[in-house]
N, C-alpha and C positions, 0 to 999 in steps of 0.2 A: 778206136775208131771200126768196126769191127767192118768186112769188104761181106759185100753181104753175097748171098752162094745164091747161085744158079742150080738148076734142070741140068743133068748129061744123063746120057748113054751110052752104055757101050756097046762093043762088038757083040757081043750077044743077048742083046736087049737088057741087061738090067740100071734100070732105070735110081739115079741119087742124084743127094744136092753137095757140094763143096763150094766153097768161096776160094778156092788154090785154086794156079793153073796146074795143079798134080792132074795127069790121068787119069788115076789108078783105082775101079770100080771095087767097093769093098767087099764084096757080096762076090767078084770074084779071086781077090785076093785072100777068101777066109775056106772057098772052094779051094785055092793051091794050095793052103795051108801042105804044107807032111808032114807025118804024123808020128815018126822021131827023127834025130837028131838035132840037128847042133839050131838051125834053120829054122825051124818049127816050132826056137824058144826063141824068138826074135820077133816083130813088130813087125805087119808087112813095110813097110819101110826103109827098113834097116835090111830086111831081105832082100826085097827090092832091089833094093842097091849092091847089094852084093853076089845077087843073081843076074844086075843087069852092069855090073862090072864080071862077070867072067869064074866068081871065087865061089865056086860048088861045094866046096872038102876042105876039109880044117887043113891040108898038108898044102892046098895052095893058100889056103888062108895068114898058114904060116909063114910063107914068104913075103907081104906085109909087115910094116914095121904101126905100133898105135894111130901113130904120131897120123900113118900114111890112109891107115884107117878110117880114121878119122873127118878126116882131107873130102870123105863121099858124101854127095847129100846124099839125108834117107838117114846117117850115120851119128849117135849123139850119144855120149861117155854113156850112158845107161845101158847100152850092150857089150860096151866095154868089159863089167864082169860078164856074161855069159860067155864072151868070146874067148877068155881064159879060160875061164875053167875046163870048155868044153876041149879047147887046147888043155890044159893040160893033163887030162883024162887018156889022153892016148899020148903021153908024153914028148907032147909038141907046144912050140910058144911061138911068141912074136916076136921076129925081125931086129933084132938090135936097131934104136933109131942111128943113126951116121951122124958126122953136124959135120 
């Protein structure tokens, strides 16, 4: 059963409908999408999740393992190939998983 969508208004006055508790405005997300860099390649939820956790550069991203990144709400498996490729372009990689 689908949740009913409710009308929301962001701080900038954009009106949008959402069925989840997520408060992010789709219009603001589009306006805030970087024009280049690894963050520009990600979906809005994934980009917002990384920024929320203070991950703004590939150097910062390389301090995390894939497992740690996947635990961040908003990051899914589809983001990993993009992140891996972006890290590889700079000769970086995810931190190794530790047992």
